[in-house]
mmCIF file as gemmi writes it, N, C-alpha and C atoms, coordinates in Angstrom:
data_model
loop_
_atom_site.group_PDB
_atom_site.id
_atom_site.type_symbol
_atom_site.label_atom_id
_atom_site.label_alt_id
_atom_site.label_comp_id
_atom_site.label_asym_id
_atom_site.label_entity_id
_atom_site.label_seq_id
_atom_site.pdbx_PDB_ins_code
_atom_site.Cartn_x
_atom_site.Cartn_y
_atom_site.Cartn_z
_atom_site.occupancy
_atom_site.B_iso_or_equiv
_atom_site.pdbx_formal_charge
_atom_site.auth_seq_id
_atom_site.auth_asym_id
_atom_site.pdbx_PDB_model_num
ATOM 1 N N . UNK Axp A 1 ? 18.083 -9.772 -12.721 1 0 ? 1 A 1
ATOM 2 C CA . UNK Axp A 1 ? 16.867 -10.383 -13.223 1 0 ? 1 A 1
ATOM 3 C C . UNK Axp A 1 ? 16.733 -10.073 -14.71 1 0 ? 1 A 1
ATOM 4 N N . UNK Axp A 2 ? 16.396 -11.079 -15.461 1 0 ? 2 A 1
ATOM 5 C CA . UNK Axp A 2 ? 16.29 -10.935 -16.913 1 0 ? 2 A 1
ATOM 6 C C . UNK Axp A 2 ? 14.964 -10.278 -17.295 1 0 ? 2 A 1
ATOM 7 N N . UNK Axp A 3 ? 15.021 -9.339 -18.217 1 0 ? 3 A 1
ATOM 8 C CA . UNK Axp A 3 ? 13.823 -8.632 -18.668 1 0 ? 3 A 1
ATOM 9 C C . UNK Axp A 3 ? 12.966 -9.558 -19.523 1 0 ? 3 A 1
ATOM 10 N N . UNK Axp A 4 ? 11.668 -9.554 -19.257 1 0 ? 4 A 1
ATOM 11 C CA . UNK Axp A 4 ? 10.725 -10.371 -20.019 1 0 ? 4 A 1
ATOM 12 C C . UNK Axp A 4 ? 10.315 -9.598 -21.265 1 0 ? 4 A 1
ATOM 13 N N . UNK Axp A 5 ? 10.456 -10.233 -22.418 1 0 ? 5 A 1
ATOM 14 C CA . UNK Axp A 5 ? 10.069 -9.6 -23.678 1 0 ? 5 A 1
ATOM 15 C C . UNK Axp A 5 ? 8.808 -10.292 -24.183 1 0 ? 5 A 1
ATOM 16 N N . UNK Axp A 6 ? 7.758 -9.503 -24.337 1 0 ? 6 A 1
ATOM 17 C CA . UNK Axp A 6 ? 6.49 -10.045 -24.794 1 0 ? 6 A 1
ATOM 18 C C . UNK Axp A 6 ? 6.224 -9.58 -26.226 1 0 ? 6 A 1
ATOM 19 N N . UNK Axp A 7 ? 5.599 -10.458 -26.98 1 0 ? 7 A 1
ATOM 20 C CA . UNK Axp A 7 ? 5.222 -10.119 -28.353 1 0 ? 7 A 1
ATOM 21 C C . UNK Axp A 7 ? 4.092 -9.088 -28.311 1 0 ? 7 A 1
ATOM 22 N N . UNK Axp A 8 ? 4.186 -8.011 -29.081 1 0 ? 8 A 1
ATOM 23 C CA . UNK Axp A 8 ? 3.109 -7.016 -29.102 1 0 ? 8 A 1
ATOM 24 C C . UNK Axp A 8 ? 1.798 -7.638 -29.587 1 0 ? 8 A 1
ATOM 25 N N . UNK Axp A 9 ? 0.704 -7.169 -29.025 1 0 ? 9 A 1
ATOM 26 C CA . UNK Axp A 9 ? -0.618 -7.646 -29.419 1 0 ? 9 A 1
ATOM 27 C C . UNK Axp A 9 ? -1.126 -6.736 -30.536 1 0 ? 9 A 1
ATOM 28 N N . UNK Axp A 10 ? -1.335 -7.315 -31.713 1 0 ? 10 A 1
ATOM 29 C CA . UNK Axp A 10 ? -1.797 -6.569 -32.877 1 0 ? 10 A 1
ATOM 30 C C . UNK Axp A 10 ? -3.234 -6.095 -32.673 1 0 ? 10 A 1
ATOM 31 N N . UNK Axp A 11 ? -3.461 -4.804 -32.867 1 0 ? 11 A 1
ATOM 32 C CA . UNK Axp A 11 ? -4.788 -4.223 -32.651 1 0 ? 11 A 1
ATOM 33 C C . UNK Axp A 11 ? -5.86 -4.861 -33.522 1 0 ? 11 A 1
ATOM 34 N N . UNK Axp A 12 ? -5.583 -5.006 -34.812 1 0 ? 12 A 1
ATOM 35 C CA . UNK Axp A 12 ? -6.583 -5.565 -35.734 1 0 ? 12 A 1
ATOM 36 C C . UNK Axp A 12 ? -6.932 -7.005 -35.377 1 0 ? 12 A 1
ATOM 37 N N . UNK Axp A 13 ? -5.928 -7.8 -35.096 1 0 ? 13 A 1
ATOM 38 C CA . UNK Axp A 13 ? -6.167 -9.196 -34.728 1 0 ? 13 A 1
ATOM 39 C C . UNK Axp A 13 ? -6.93 -9.278 -33.41 1 0 ? 13 A 1
ATOM 40 N N . UNK Axp A 14 ? -6.562 -8.414 -32.478 1 0 ? 14 A 1
ATOM 41 C CA . UNK Axp A 14 ? -7.223 -8.403 -31.177 1 0 ? 14 A 1
ATOM 42 C C . UNK Axp A 14 ? -8.713 -8.099 -31.317 1 0 ? 14 A 1
ATOM 43 N N . UNK Axp A 15 ? -9.034 -7.105 -32.131 1 0 ? 15 A 1
ATOM 44 C CA . UNK Axp A 15 ? -10.438 -6.732 -32.33 1 0 ? 15 A 1
ATOM 45 C C . UNK Axp A 15 ? -11.212 -7.867 -33 1 0 ? 15 A 1
ATOM 46 N N . UNK Axp A 16 ? -10.595 -8.532 -33.972 1 0 ? 16 A 1
ATOM 47 C CA . UNK Axp A 16 ? -11.253 -9.671 -34.634 1 0 ? 16 A 1
ATOM 48 C C . UNK Axp A 16 ? -11.524 -10.794 -33.648 1 0 ? 16 A 1
ATOM 49 N N . UNK Axp A 17 ? -10.515 -11.128 -32.846 1 0 ? 17 A 1
ATOM 50 C CA . UNK Axp A 17 ? -10.671 -12.201 -31.858 1 0 ? 17 A 1
ATOM 51 C C . UNK Axp A 17 ? -11.733 -11.801 -30.833 1 0 ? 17 A 1
ATOM 52 N N . UNK Axp A 18 ? -11.695 -10.569 -30.362 1 0 ? 18 A 1
ATOM 53 C CA . UNK Axp A 18 ? -12.666 -10.087 -29.38 1 0 ? 18 A 1
ATOM 54 C C . UNK Axp A 18 ? -14.092 -10.245 -29.919 1 0 ? 18 A 1
ATOM 55 N N . UNK Axp A 19 ? -14.306 -9.826 -31.173 1 0 ? 19 A 1
ATOM 56 C CA . UNK Axp A 19 ? -15.638 -9.918 -31.772 1 0 ? 19 A 1
ATOM 57 C C . UNK Axp A 19 ? -16.09 -11.378 -31.871 1 0 ? 19 A 1
ATOM 58 N N . UNK Axp A 20 ? -15.183 -12.275 -32.258 1 0 ? 20 A 1
ATOM 59 C CA . UNK Axp A 20 ? -15.547 -13.689 -32.376 1 0 ? 20 A 1
ATOM 60 C C . UNK Axp A 20 ? -15.864 -14.285 -31.006 1 0 ? 20 A 1
ATOM 61 N N . UNK Axp A 21 ? -15.071 -13.946 -30.009 1 0 ? 21 A 1
ATOM 62 C CA . UNK Axp A 21 ? -15.325 -14.447 -28.652 1 0 ? 21 A 1
ATOM 63 C C . UNK Axp A 21 ? -16.667 -13.912 -28.147 1 0 ? 21 A 1
ATOM 64 N N . UNK Axp A 22 ? -16.969 -12.666 -28.463 1 0 ? 22 A 1
ATOM 65 C CA . UNK Axp A 22 ? -18.264 -12.098 -28.082 1 0 ? 22 A 1
ATOM 66 C C . UNK Axp A 22 ? -19.402 -12.895 -28.714 1 0 ? 22 A 1
ATOM 67 N N . UNK Axp A 23 ? -19.283 -13.195 -30.007 1 0 ? 23 A 1
ATOM 68 C CA . UNK Axp A 23 ? -20.317 -13.964 -30.704 1 0 ? 23 A 1
ATOM 69 C C . UNK Axp A 23 ? -20.446 -15.376 -30.145 1 0 ? 23 A 1
ATOM 70 N N . UNK Axp A 24 ? -19.326 -15.933 -29.687 1 0 ? 24 A 1
ATOM 71 C CA . UNK Axp A 24 ? -19.327 -17.284 -29.117 1 0 ? 24 A 1
ATOM 72 C C . UNK Axp A 24 ? -19.809 -17.309 -27.672 1 0 ? 24 A 1
ATOM 73 N N . UNK Axp A 25 ? -20.034 -16.13 -27.09 1 0 ? 25 A 1
ATOM 74 C CA . UNK Axp A 25 ? -20.485 -16.065 -25.7 1 0 ? 25 A 1
ATOM 75 C C . UNK Axp A 25 ? -19.353 -16.261 -24.708 1 0 ? 25 A 1
ATOM 76 N N . UNK Axp A 26 ? -18.128 -15.944 -25.148 1 0 ? 26 A 1
ATOM 77 C CA . UNK Axp A 26 ? -16.965 -16.17 -24.298 1 0 ? 26 A 1
ATOM 78 C C . UNK Axp A 26 ? -16.64 -14.998 -23.394 1 0 ? 26 A 1
ATOM 79 N N . UNK Axp A 27 ? -15.532 -15.155 -22.673 1 0 ? 27 A 1
ATOM 80 C CA . UNK Axp A 27 ? -15.106 -14.123 -21.734 1 0 ? 27 A 1
ATOM 81 C C . UNK Axp A 27 ? -13.669 -13.691 -22.033 1 0 ? 27 A 1
ATOM 82 N N . UNK Axp A 28 ? -13.143 -12.833 -21.195 1 0 ? 28 A 1
ATOM 83 C CA . UNK Axp A 28 ? -11.813 -12.269 -21.427 1 0 ? 28 A 1
ATOM 84 C C . UNK Axp A 28 ? -10.728 -13.346 -21.436 1 0 ? 28 A 1
ATOM 85 N N . UNK Axp A 29 ? -10.884 -14.38 -20.621 1 0 ? 29 A 1
ATOM 86 C CA . UNK Axp A 29 ? -9.895 -15.454 -20.619 1 0 ? 29 A 1
ATOM 87 C C . UNK Axp A 29 ? -9.859 -16.153 -21.97 1 0 ? 29 A 1
ATOM 88 N N . UNK Axp A 30 ? -11.004 -16.27 -22.627 1 0 ? 30 A 1
ATOM 89 C CA . UNK Axp A 30 ? -11.054 -16.869 -23.964 1 0 ? 30 A 1
ATOM 90 C C . UNK Axp A 30 ? -10.284 -16.011 -24.972 1 0 ? 30 A 1
ATOM 91 N N . UNK Axp A 31 ? -10.405 -14.694 -24.834 1 0 ? 31 A 1
ATOM 92 C CA . UNK Axp A 31 ? -9.651 -13.783 -25.708 1 0 ? 31 A 1
ATOM 93 C C . UNK Axp A 31 ? -8.155 -14 -25.478 1 0 ? 31 A 1
ATOM 94 N N . UNK Axp A 32 ? -7.748 -14.019 -24.22 1 0 ? 32 A 1
ATOM 95 C CA . UNK Axp A 32 ? -6.331 -14.213 -23.89 1 0 ? 32 A 1
ATOM 96 C C . UNK Axp A 32 ? -5.821 -15.54 -24.444 1 0 ? 32 A 1
ATOM 97 N N . UNK Axp A 33 ? -6.601 -16.594 -24.304 1 0 ? 33 A 1
ATOM 98 C CA . UNK Axp A 33 ? -6.179 -17.903 -24.809 1 0 ? 33 A 1
ATOM 99 C C . UNK Axp A 33 ? -6.009 -17.888 -26.325 1 0 ? 33 A 1
ATOM 100 N N . UNK Axp A 34 ? -6.947 -17.307 -27.031 1 0 ? 34 A 1
ATOM 101 C CA . UNK Axp A 34 ? -6.866 -17.268 -28.497 1 0 ? 34 A 1
ATOM 102 C C . UNK Axp A 34 ? -5.739 -16.366 -28.992 1 0 ? 34 A 1
ATOM 103 N N . UNK Axp A 35 ? -5.456 -15.32 -28.247 1 0 ? 35 A 1
ATOM 104 C CA . UNK Axp A 35 ? -4.371 -14.403 -28.614 1 0 ? 35 A 1
ATOM 105 C C . UNK Axp A 35 ? -3.018 -14.908 -28.12 1 0 ? 35 A 1
ATOM 106 N N . UNK Axp A 36 ? -3.036 -15.966 -27.346 1 0 ? 36 A 1
ATOM 107 C CA . UNK Axp A 36 ? -1.817 -16.529 -26.754 1 0 ? 36 A 1
ATOM 108 C C . UNK Axp A 36 ? -1.066 -15.468 -25.954 1 0 ? 36 A 1
ATOM 109 N N . UNK Axp A 37 ? -1.821 -14.76 -25.112 1 0 ? 37 A 1
ATOM 110 C CA . UNK Axp A 37 ? -1.238 -13.758 -24.226 1 0 ? 37 A 1
ATOM 111 C C . UNK Axp A 37 ? -1.813 -13.973 -22.832 1 0 ? 37 A 1
ATOM 112 N N . UNK Axp A 38 ? -1.344 -13.209 -21.892 1 0 ? 38 A 1
ATOM 113 C CA . UNK Axp A 38 ? -1.852 -13.334 -20.532 1 0 ? 38 A 1
ATOM 114 C C . UNK Axp A 38 ? -3.21 -12.647 -20.412 1 0 ? 38 A 1
ATOM 115 N N . UNK Axp A 39 ? -3.926 -13.002 -19.359 1 0 ? 39 A 1
ATOM 116 C CA . UNK Axp A 39 ? -5.198 -12.361 -19.067 1 0 ? 39 A 1
ATOM 117 C C . UNK Axp A 39 ? -4.977 -10.862 -18.878 1 0 ? 39 A 1
ATOM 118 N N . UNK Axp A 40 ? -3.923 -10.506 -18.128 1 0 ? 40 A 1
ATOM 119 C CA . UNK Axp A 40 ? -3.616 -9.101 -17.872 1 0 ? 40 A 1
ATOM 120 C C . UNK Axp A 40 ? -3.279 -8.361 -19.171 1 0 ? 40 A 1
ATOM 121 N N . UNK Axp A 41 ? -2.565 -9.018 -20.066 1 0 ? 41 A 1
ATOM 122 C CA . UNK Axp A 41 ? -2.234 -8.404 -21.349 1 0 ? 41 A 1
ATOM 123 C C . UNK Axp A 41 ? -3.478 -8.112 -22.167 1 0 ? 41 A 1
ATOM 124 N N . UNK Axp A 42 ? -4.413 -9.068 -22.174 1 0 ? 42 A 1
ATOM 125 C CA . UNK Axp A 42 ? -5.665 -8.868 -22.904 1 0 ? 42 A 1
ATOM 126 C C . UNK Axp A 42 ? -6.489 -7.75 -22.261 1 0 ? 42 A 1
ATOM 127 N N . UNK Axp A 43 ? -6.519 -7.723 -20.932 1 0 ? 43 A 1
ATOM 128 C CA . UNK Axp A 43 ? -7.267 -6.685 -20.217 1 0 ? 43 A 1
ATOM 129 C C . UNK Axp A 43 ? -6.679 -5.303 -20.507 1 0 ? 43 A 1
ATOM 130 N N . UNK Axp A 44 ? -5.349 -5.204 -20.464 1 0 ? 44 A 1
ATOM 131 C CA . UNK Axp A 44 ? -4.692 -3.926 -20.74 1 0 ? 44 A 1
ATOM 132 C C . UNK Axp A 44 ? -4.95 -3.457 -22.164 1 0 ? 44 A 1
ATOM 133 N N . UNK Axp A 45 ? -4.86 -4.38 -23.119 1 0 ? 45 A 1
ATOM 134 C CA . UNK Axp A 45 ? -5.11 -4.014 -24.522 1 0 ? 45 A 1
ATOM 135 C C . UNK Axp A 45 ? -6.549 -3.525 -24.683 1 0 ? 45 A 1
ATOM 136 N N . UNK Axp A 46 ? -7.493 -4.239 -24.088 1 0 ? 46 A 1
ATOM 137 C CA . UNK Axp A 46 ? -8.898 -3.839 -24.178 1 0 ? 46 A 1
ATOM 138 C C . UNK Axp A 46 ? -9.101 -2.459 -23.553 1 0 ? 46 A 1
ATOM 139 N N . UNK Axp A 47 ? -8.519 -2.235 -22.383 1 0 ? 47 A 1
ATOM 140 C CA . UNK Axp A 47 ? -8.658 -0.936 -21.715 1 0 ? 47 A 1
ATOM 141 C C . UNK Axp A 47 ? -8.105 0.194 -22.573 1 0 ? 47 A 1
ATOM 142 N N . UNK Axp A 48 ? -6.949 -0.032 -23.174 1 0 ? 48 A 1
ATOM 143 C CA . UNK Axp A 48 ? -6.344 1.009 -24.022 1 0 ? 48 A 1
ATOM 144 C C . UNK Axp A 48 ? -7.197 1.298 -25.249 1 0 ? 48 A 1
ATOM 145 N N . UNK Axp A 49 ? -7.717 0.244 -25.878 1 0 ? 49 A 1
ATOM 146 C CA . UNK Axp A 49 ? -8.553 0.449 -27.06 1 0 ? 49 A 1
ATOM 147 C C . UNK Axp A 49 ? -9.849 1.169 -26.693 1 0 ? 49 A 1
ATOM 148 N N . UNK Axp A 50 ? -10.465 0.753 -25.595 1 0 ? 50 A 1
ATOM 149 C CA . UNK Axp A 50 ? -11.72 1.377 -25.159 1 0 ? 50 A 1
ATOM 150 C C . UNK Axp A 50 ? -11.492 2.846 -24.826 1 0 ? 50 A 1
ATOM 151 N N . UNK Axp A 51 ? -10.393 3.137 -24.114 1 0 ? 51 A 1
ATOM 152 C CA . UNK Axp A 51 ? -10.124 4.533 -23.747 1 0 ? 51 A 1
ATOM 153 C C . UNK Axp A 51 ? -9.782 5.383 -24.979 1 0 ? 51 A 1
ATOM 154 N N . UNK Axp A 52 ? -9.399 4.726 -26.071 1 0 ? 52 A 1
ATOM 155 C CA . UNK Axp A 52 ? -9.112 5.443 -27.318 1 0 ? 52 A 1
ATOM 156 C C . UNK Axp A 52 ? -10.351 5.608 -28.185 1 0 ? 52 A 1
ATOM 157 N N . UNK Axp A 53 ? -11.468 5.059 -27.727 1 0 ? 53 A 1
ATOM 158 C CA . UNK Axp A 53 ? -12.718 5.232 -28.468 1 0 ? 53 A 1
ATOM 159 C C . UNK Axp A 53 ? -13.189 4.006 -29.223 1 0 ? 53 A 1
ATOM 160 N N . UNK Axp A 54 ? -12.46 2.891 -29.149 1 0 ? 54 A 1
ATOM 161 C CA . UNK Axp A 54 ? -12.895 1.664 -29.824 1 0 ? 54 A 1
ATOM 162 C C . UNK Axp A 54 ? -14.052 1.07 -29.019 1 0 ? 54 A 1
ATOM 163 N N . UNK Axp A 55 ? -15.146 0.763 -29.689 1 0 ? 55 A 1
ATOM 164 C CA . UNK Axp A 55 ? -16.353 0.275 -29.018 1 0 ? 55 A 1
ATOM 165 C C . UNK Axp A 55 ? -16.396 -1.253 -29.019 1 0 ? 55 A 1
ATOM 166 N N . UNK Axp A 56 ? -15.595 -1.867 -28.15 1 0 ? 56 A 1
ATOM 167 C CA . UNK Axp A 56 ? -15.593 -3.32 -28.034 1 0 ? 56 A 1
ATOM 168 C C . UNK Axp A 56 ? -16.889 -3.766 -27.37 1 0 ? 56 A 1
ATOM 169 N N . UNK Axp A 57 ? -17.553 -4.777 -27.919 1 0 ? 57 A 1
ATOM 170 C CA . UNK Axp A 57 ? -18.78 -5.254 -27.279 1 0 ? 57 A 1
ATOM 171 C C . UNK Axp A 57 ? -18.44 -5.916 -25.941 1 0 ? 57 A 1
ATOM 172 N N . UNK Axp A 58 ? -19.385 -5.865 -25.026 1 0 ? 58 A 1
ATOM 173 C CA . UNK Axp A 58 ? -19.154 -6.427 -23.699 1 0 ? 58 A 1
ATOM 174 C C . UNK Axp A 58 ? -19.133 -7.949 -23.761 1 0 ? 58 A 1
ATOM 175 N N . UNK Axp A 59 ? -18.152 -8.529 -23.084 1 0 ? 59 A 1
ATOM 176 C CA . UNK Axp A 59 ? -18.042 -9.982 -23.004 1 0 ? 59 A 1
ATOM 177 C C . UNK Axp A 59 ? -18.727 -10.473 -21.739 1 0 ? 59 A 1
ATOM 178 N N . UNK Axp A 60 ? -18.975 -11.764 -21.691 1 0 ? 60 A 1
ATOM 179 C CA . UNK Axp A 60 ? -19.514 -12.353 -20.469 1 0 ? 60 A 1
ATOM 180 C C . UNK Axp A 60 ? -18.476 -12.213 -19.382 1 0 ? 60 A 1
ATOM 181 N N . UNK Axp A 61 ? -18.939 -12.082 -18.176 1 0 ? 61 A 1
ATOM 182 C CA . UNK Axp A 61 ? -18.038 -11.955 -17.038 1 0 ? 61 A 1
ATOM 183 C C . UNK Axp A 61 ? -17.92 -13.291 -16.325 1 0 ? 61 A 1
ATOM 184 N N . UNK Axp A 62 ? -16.763 -13.492 -15.723 1 0 ? 62 A 1
ATOM 185 C CA . UNK Axp A 62 ? -16.569 -14.671 -14.894 1 0 ? 62 A 1
ATOM 186 C C . UNK Axp A 62 ? -16.322 -15.936 -15.685 1 0 ? 62 A 1
ATOM 187 N N . UNK Axp A 63 ? -16.374 -16.995 -14.959 1 0 ? 63 A 1
ATOM 188 C CA . UNK Axp A 63 ? -16.11 -18.308 -15.547 1 0 ? 63 A 1
ATOM 189 C C . UNK Axp A 63 ? -17.379 -18.916 -16.09 1 0 ? 63 A 1
ATOM 190 N N . UNK Axp A 64 ? -17.19 -19.754 -17.066 1 0 ? 64 A 1
ATOM 191 C CA . UNK Axp A 64 ? -18.329 -20.489 -17.599 1 0 ? 64 A 1
ATOM 192 C C . UNK Axp A 64 ? -18.678 -21.611 -16.635 1 0 ? 64 A 1
ATOM 193 N N . UNK Axp A 65 ? -19.969 -21.911 -16.519 1 0 ? 65 A 1
ATOM 194 C CA . UNK Axp A 65 ? -20.322 -23.044 -15.662 1 0 ? 65 A 1
ATOM 195 C C . UNK Axp A 65 ? -19.799 -24.334 -16.276 1 0 ? 65 A 1
ATOM 196 N N . UNK Axp A 66 ? -19.337 -25.217 -15.428 1 0 ? 66 A 1
ATOM 197 C CA . UNK Axp A 66 ? -18.839 -26.501 -15.919 1 0 ? 66 A 1
ATOM 198 C C . UNK Axp A 66 ? -20.02 -27.418 -16.186 1 0 ? 66 A 1
ATOM 199 N N . UNK Axp A 67 ? -19.914 -28.184 -17.251 1 0 ? 67 A 1
ATOM 200 C CA . UNK Axp A 67 ? -20.959 -29.143 -17.556 1 0 ? 67 A 1
ATOM 201 C C . UNK Axp A 67 ? -20.41 -30.536 -17.295 1 0 ? 67 A 1
ATOM 202 N N . UNK Axp A 68 ? -21.259 -31.375 -16.787 1 0 ? 68 A 1
ATOM 203 C CA . UNK Axp A 68 ? -20.853 -32.727 -16.441 1 0 ? 68 A 1
ATOM 204 C C . UNK Axp A 68 ? -21.78 -33.722 -17.117 1 0 ? 68 A 1
ATOM 205 N N . UNK Axp A 69 ? -21.232 -34.878 -17.452 1 0 ? 69 A 1
ATOM 206 C CA . UNK Axp A 69 ? -22.034 -35.98 -17.966 1 0 ? 69 A 1
ATOM 207 C C . UNK Axp A 69 ? -22.522 -36.749 -16.738 1 0 ? 69 A 1
ATOM 208 N N . UNK Axp A 70 ? -23.651 -36.313 -16.195 1 0 ? 70 A 1
ATOM 209 C CA . UNK Axp A 70 ? -24.131 -36.889 -14.944 1 0 ? 70 A 1
ATOM 210 C C . UNK Axp A 70 ? -24.49 -38.365 -15.076 1 0 ? 70 A 1
ATOM 211 N N . UNK Axp A 71 ? -24.997 -38.765 -16.221 1 0 ? 71 A 1
ATOM 212 C CA . UNK Axp A 71 ? -25.337 -40.174 -16.42 1 0 ? 71 A 1
ATOM 213 C C . UNK Axp A 71 ? -24.075 -41.032 -16.296 1 0 ? 71 A 1
ATOM 214 N N . UNK Axp A 72 ? -23.016 -40.624 -16.976 1 0 ? 72 A 1
ATOM 215 C CA . UNK Axp A 72 ? -21.763 -41.364 -16.921 1 0 ? 72 A 1
ATOM 216 C C . UNK Axp A 72 ? -21.177 -41.362 -15.509 1 0 ? 72 A 1
ATOM 217 N N . UNK Axp A 73 ? -21.192 -40.227 -14.857 1 0 ? 73 A 1
ATOM 218 C CA . UNK Axp A 73 ? -20.647 -40.148 -13.499 1 0 ? 73 A 1
ATOM 219 C C . UNK Axp A 73 ? -21.437 -41.009 -12.52 1 0 ? 73 A 1
ATOM 220 N N . UNK Axp A 74 ? -22.767 -41.013 -12.66 1 0 ? 74 A 1
ATOM 221 C CA . UNK Axp A 74 ? -23.581 -41.859 -11.786 1 0 ? 74 A 1
ATOM 222 C C . UNK Axp A 74 ? -23.323 -43.336 -12.044 1 0 ? 74 A 1
ATOM 223 N N . UNK Axp A 75 ? -23.079 -43.717 -13.302 1 0 ? 75 A 1
ATOM 224 C CA . UNK Axp A 75 ? -22.726 -45.106 -13.605 1 0 ? 75 A 1
ATOM 225 C C . UNK Axp A 75 ? -21.403 -45.475 -12.95 1 0 ? 75 A 1
ATOM 226 N N . UNK Axp A 76 ? -20.435 -44.543 -12.981 1 0 ? 76 A 1
ATOM 227 C CA . UNK Axp A 76 ? -19.146 -44.783 -12.344 1 0 ? 76 A 1
ATOM 228 C C . UNK Axp A 76 ? -19.315 -45.007 -10.844 1 0 ? 76 A 1
ATOM 229 N N . UNK Axp A 77 ? -20.169 -44.204 -10.239 1 0 ? 77 A 1
ATOM 230 C CA . UNK Axp A 77 ? -20.42 -44.364 -8.796 1 0 ? 77 A 1
ATOM 231 C C . UNK Axp A 77 ? -21.003 -45.739 -8.518 1 0 ? 77 A 1
ATOM 232 N N . UNK Axp A 78 ? -21.991 -46.114 -9.304 1 0 ? 78 A 1
ATOM 233 C CA . UNK Axp A 78 ? -22.653 -47.413 -9.096 1 0 ? 78 A 1
ATOM 234 C C . UNK Axp A 78 ? -21.663 -48.565 -9.303 1 0 ? 78 A 1
ATOM 235 N N . UNK Axp A 79 ? -20.789 -48.43 -10.306 1 0 ? 79 A 1
ATOM 236 C CA . UNK Axp A 79 ? -19.785 -49.47 -10.558 1 0 ? 79 A 1
ATOM 237 C C . UNK Axp A 79 ? -18.834 -49.587 -9.372 1 0 ? 79 A 1
ATOM 238 N N . UNK Axp A 80 ? -18.37 -48.455 -8.873 1 0 ? 80 A 1
ATOM 239 C CA . UNK Axp A 80 ? -17.46 -48.457 -7.726 1 0 ? 80 A 1
ATOM 240 C C . UNK Axp A 80 ? -18.132 -49.017 -6.482 1 0 ? 80 A 1
ATOM 241 N N . UNK Axp A 81 ? -19.399 -48.67 -6.27 1 0 ? 81 A 1
ATOM 242 C CA . UNK Axp A 81 ? -20.125 -49.15 -5.086 1 0 ? 81 A 1
ATOM 243 C C . UNK Axp A 81 ? -20.354 -50.653 -5.186 1 0 ? 81 A 1
ATOM 244 N N . UNK Axp A 82 ? -20.612 -51.153 -6.393 1 0 ? 82 A 1
ATOM 245 C CA . UNK Axp A 82 ? -20.838 -52.581 -6.586 1 0 ? 82 A 1
ATOM 246 C C . UNK Axp A 82 ? -19.567 -53.375 -6.372 1 0 ? 82 A 1
ATOM 247 N N . UNK Axp A 83 ? -18.41 -52.799 -6.719 1 0 ? 83 A 1
ATOM 248 C CA . UNK Axp A 83 ? -17.125 -53.482 -6.565 1 0 ? 83 A 1
ATOM 249 C C . UNK Axp A 83 ? -16.65 -53.504 -5.122 1 0 ? 83 A 1
ATOM 250 N N . UNK Axp A 84 ? -17.214 -52.646 -4.297 1 0 ? 84 A 1
ATOM 251 C CA . UNK Axp A 84 ? -16.721 -52.534 -2.903 1 0 ? 84 A 1
ATOM 252 C C . UNK Axp A 84 ? -17.237 -53.626 -2.009 1 0 ? 84 A 1
C-alpha cells in the first residue's frame, strides 16, 4: 500500500482562516474547505493548537440549515401539476 503524503497545515494560515470562519459564523467543515484539507486534519490541528495554549474561538457546531427558494419551488410544483 502506498503511503499518503499530506501537505503540512501552516499554523499561522490556519489561525487566520479559523478566525475568519468564526467571524463568518462558519463551522469546522468550512475551515477544512478553505484550508483544502480533510475535516479530520482540521480537527487534529485545532486540537493540537488548543492543547498548546492557543485560544481559538469556538465555531458553530453541526451543519448549517439549508435555505430554499420556496416561491420558486412552489411554482415548479404548480407547473408540473398543471402539465400532468
